[in-house]
Every structure is written in C-alpha cells, then in structure tokens.
C-alpha positions as CSV (number, residue, x, y, z in Angstrom):
1,X,-2.8,14.8,25.3
2,X,1.0,14.9,24.8
3,X,2.8,11.7,25.7
4,X,6.4,10.9,26.1
5,X,8.6,11.5,23.1
6,X,10.0,8.2,21.7
7,X,12.3,9.8,19.0
8,X,13.2,13.5,18.5
9,X,14.2,15.4,15.4
10,X,14.9,19.0,14.7
11,X,11.3,20.1,14.8
12,X,9.3,17.0,15.4
13,X,9.0,14.2,18.0
14,X,7.5,10.8,17.4
15,X,5.5,9.4,20.3
16,X,3.2,6.5,20.9
17,X,-0.5,7.0,20.2
18,X,-2.8,7.3,23.2
19,X,-6.6,7.0,23.3
20,X,-6.9,10.8,23.4
21,X,-5.2,11.0,19.9
22,X,-7.9,8.9,18.2
23,X,-10.1,11.9,17.4
24,X,-7.1,13.7,15.7
25,X,-6.3,10.5,13.7
26,X,-9.8,9.7,12.5
27,X,-10.5,13.4,11.6
28,X,-7.4,13.8,9.5
29,X,-7.3,10.2,8.1
30,X,-10.8,10.8,6.8
31,X,-9.8,14.1,5.1
32,X,-10.0,13.4,1.3
33,X,-6.6,15.0,0.8
34,X,-5.0,12.6,3.2
35,X,-7.2,9.5,2.6
36,X,-6.7,9.6,-1.2
37,X,-3.0,9.2,-0.7
38,X,-3.4,6.0,1.3
39,X,-5.3,2.8,0.5
40,X,-8.0,3.6,3.0
41,X,-11.4,3.8,1.2
42,X,-13.9,3.4,4.0
43,X,-14.6,6.0,6.8
44,X,-12.4,5.5,9.9
45,X,-14.0,6.1,13.2
46,X,-12.3,6.7,16.5
47,X,-13.1,3.1,17.6
48,X,-11.6,1.9,14.3
49,X,-8.3,3.5,15.2
50,X,-7.8,1.1,18.2
51,X,-8.2,-1.8,15.8
52,X,-5.7,-0.4,13.3
53,X,-3.2,0.1,16.1
54,X,-3.5,-3.5,17.3
55,X,-1.7,-5.2,14.4
56,X,1.3,-7.2,15.7
57,X,3.4,-6.4,12.7
58,X,2.9,-2.6,12.8
59,X,4.4,0.2,14.8
60,X,2.6,3.6,14.8
61,X,4.0,7.0,15.8
62,X,2.2,10.3,16.2
63,X,4.3,13.0,14.7
64,X,4.2,16.1,16.9
65,X,5.5,19.7,16.8
66,X,5.8,21.3,20.2
67,X,3.6,18.5,21.6
68,X,0.8,19.0,19.1
69,X,0.1,16.3,16.6
70,X,0.7,17.1,12.9
71,X,0.6,13.6,11.4
72,X,1.3,9.9,11.6
73,X,4.1,7.7,10.5
74,X,4.2,3.9,10.8
75,X,6.1,0.8,9.9
76,X,3.9,-2.2,8.8
77,X,4.3,-5.7,7.6
78,X,7.5,-5.9,9.7
79,X,9.2,-9.2,9.2
80,X,11.9,-9.9,11.8
81,X,12.8,-13.1,9.8
82,X,13.4,-11.3,6.5
83,X,14.5,-8.0,8.1
84,X,12.2,-5.7,6.2
85,X,9.1,-3.6,6.6
86,X,7.0,-1.0,4.8
87,X,6.8,2.7,5.6
88,X,3.7,4.8,5.7
89,X,3.1,8.4,6.6
90,X,0.7,11.3,6.3
91,X,0.6,14.9,7.5
92,X,-2.6,16.9,8.3
93,X,-3.6,19.0,5.4
94,X,-3.2,22.3,7.2
95,X,0.4,21.3,8.1
96,X,1.7,20.1,4.7
97,X,4.4,21.8,2.7
98,X,6.7,22.4,5.7
99,X,8.9,19.3,5.4
100,X,7.2,17.5,8.3
101,X,6.5,14.3,6.2
102,X,10.2,14.1,5.4
103,X,11.3,14.6,9.0
104,X,8.7,12.2,10.4
105,X,9.4,9.5,7.9
106,X,13.2,10.0,8.4
107,X,12.7,9.5,12.2
108,X,10.7,6.3,11.5
109,X,13.5,5.0,9.3
110,X,16.0,5.7,12.1
111,X,13.8,3.5,14.3
112,X,13.6,0.8,11.6
113,X,17.3,0.5,11.0
114,X,18.7,1.5,14.4
115,X,16.3,-0.1,16.8
116,X,14.5,-2.8,14.8
117,X,17.6,-3.9,13.0
118,X,15.8,-4.1,9.6
119,X,17.8,-4.5,6.5
120,X,15.3,-2.9,4.1
121,X,12.3,-0.7,4.1
122,X,9.9,-0.3,1.2
123,X,7.2,2.2,0.4
124,X,4.4,2.3,-2.1
125,X,3.1,5.5,-3.6
126,X,0.3,6.1,-6.0
127,X,1.7,7.2,-9.4
128,X,0.2,10.7,-9.2
129,X,1.3,11.5,-5.6
130,X,4.3,13.6,-6.5
131,X,4.7,15.2,-3.0
132,X,5.0,11.7,-1.4
133,X,7.5,10.6,-4.1
134,X,9.6,13.7,-3.3
135,X,9.6,12.8,0.4
136,X,11.0,9.3,-0.4
137,X,13.5,10.6,-2.9
138,X,14.7,13.2,-0.4
139,X,15.2,10.5,2.1
140,X,17.3,8.4,-0.4
141,X,14.8,5.8,-1.4
142,X,15.3,4.3,-4.9
143,X,12.4,3.5,-7.3
144,X,12.3,-0.3,-7.7
145,X,9.4,-0.7,-10.0
146,X,5.6,-0.3,-10.4
147,X,2.6,-2.4,-9.4
148,X,0.4,-1.9,-12.5
149,X,-3.3,-1.0,-11.9
150,X,-2.8,-2.1,-8.3
151,X,-5.2,0.2,-6.6
152,X,-8.6,1.7,-7.3
153,X,-8.6,5.4,-6.3
154,X,-11.2,8.0,-7.1
155,X,-13.0,5.9,-9.7
156,X,-9.9,4.7,-11.6
157,X,-7.2,2.1,-11.5
158,X,-3.8,3.5,-10.6
159,X,-0.3,2.2,-10.6
160,X,1.7,2.1,-7.3
161,X,5.3,3.1,-7.5
162,X,7.5,0.9,-5.4
163,X,10.5,2.4,-3.6
164,X,13.1,0.7,-1.4
165,X,15.9,1.7,0.9
166,X,18.6,-0.7,2.2
167,X,20.1,-0.2,5.6
168,X,23.5,0.4,4.0
169,X,22.0,3.3,1.9
170,X,20.5,4.8,5.0
171,X,23.9,4.6,6.8
172,X,25.6,6.3,3.9
173,X,23.2,9.2,3.9
174,X,23.3,9.8,7.6
175,X,27.1,9.5,8.2
C-alpha cells in the first residue's frame, strides 16, 4: 500500500492517494467521530472516494506514519487566479491526540505556500470542534469571523468559525 512520499515532516509523510487506500479512507471518513467534524453527512463508499479525488480544484494527501496511513489532509477550492484555497484534515480516531493533525496540516500548508504559491489559506471549523480550532491556532491561523447557522450537524444548526492564514504569516512562523 505505501506509495512515494511527496512531503516529509518529523513523524509523518504526505503521499498521493492510491486505489488501495480507498478502504482506509471510506472506513475512517464514515467514523462518526471523524465525519461529524466535516460537512460529510452521507455514507462514503470506496467507489465514492475516487469521485472525491477527481475534483480539479483539490489536492489530497494521505498522512502516513512509518508508511501506514493515519489520516487525510487536503487543499480544496484552490484558485490560482486569487491565490487562495481552503484546508481540510482529519486523523483516524485511534490516532488522535498525538499531534498528527497539526503536523499533517502544517505540511499541507508548506505545499500551499511553497509549491502552489498561494497567498492565503482559509479553514472552516464547527464552533464546538475545539481540537480542530487548537490545530489551526497552533499553526498560526487567525480567526476571521463566523458563518452563523451555516451547517446542520447532529440535528442542529451550528456556526462555522472561519480562520485564515496569509503567506507572510506562514513565513514569519517558519523562519
């Protein structure tokens, strides 16, 4: 299953997704603890994964520790004209609490700013997703506002907290 590393960090590598990874992705994306932190509300099958990966304005990376997948990070709604995109990430439930989301998202940011030449990356987080907000804050994102009653999650409307990071802010944190 392991493919070639695209980016490497201290403990994780990011690599392209291969067909053999679809079972891991559908199994964990359907996990309520993962799914409820994203805006996915319908079951995701292995064949659905191929459709998700086909979007032209999205780049997906499998986050791996010692070659084994632990999660997913992606940039989506990438606009080369405007120089921006949005960050998404999740870590398998049995791997959370170890800083993998922060490292994987940080590597994805490095790709966004160093290789895609983006000027800004945003992220949206449900208002009650404190762990995800901590990830973004550790990385240096700033809260930019809220989208009120923007999502319907677990039977209720929730706000989405909007975070942003400029390329200059990323450079200041990594120098």
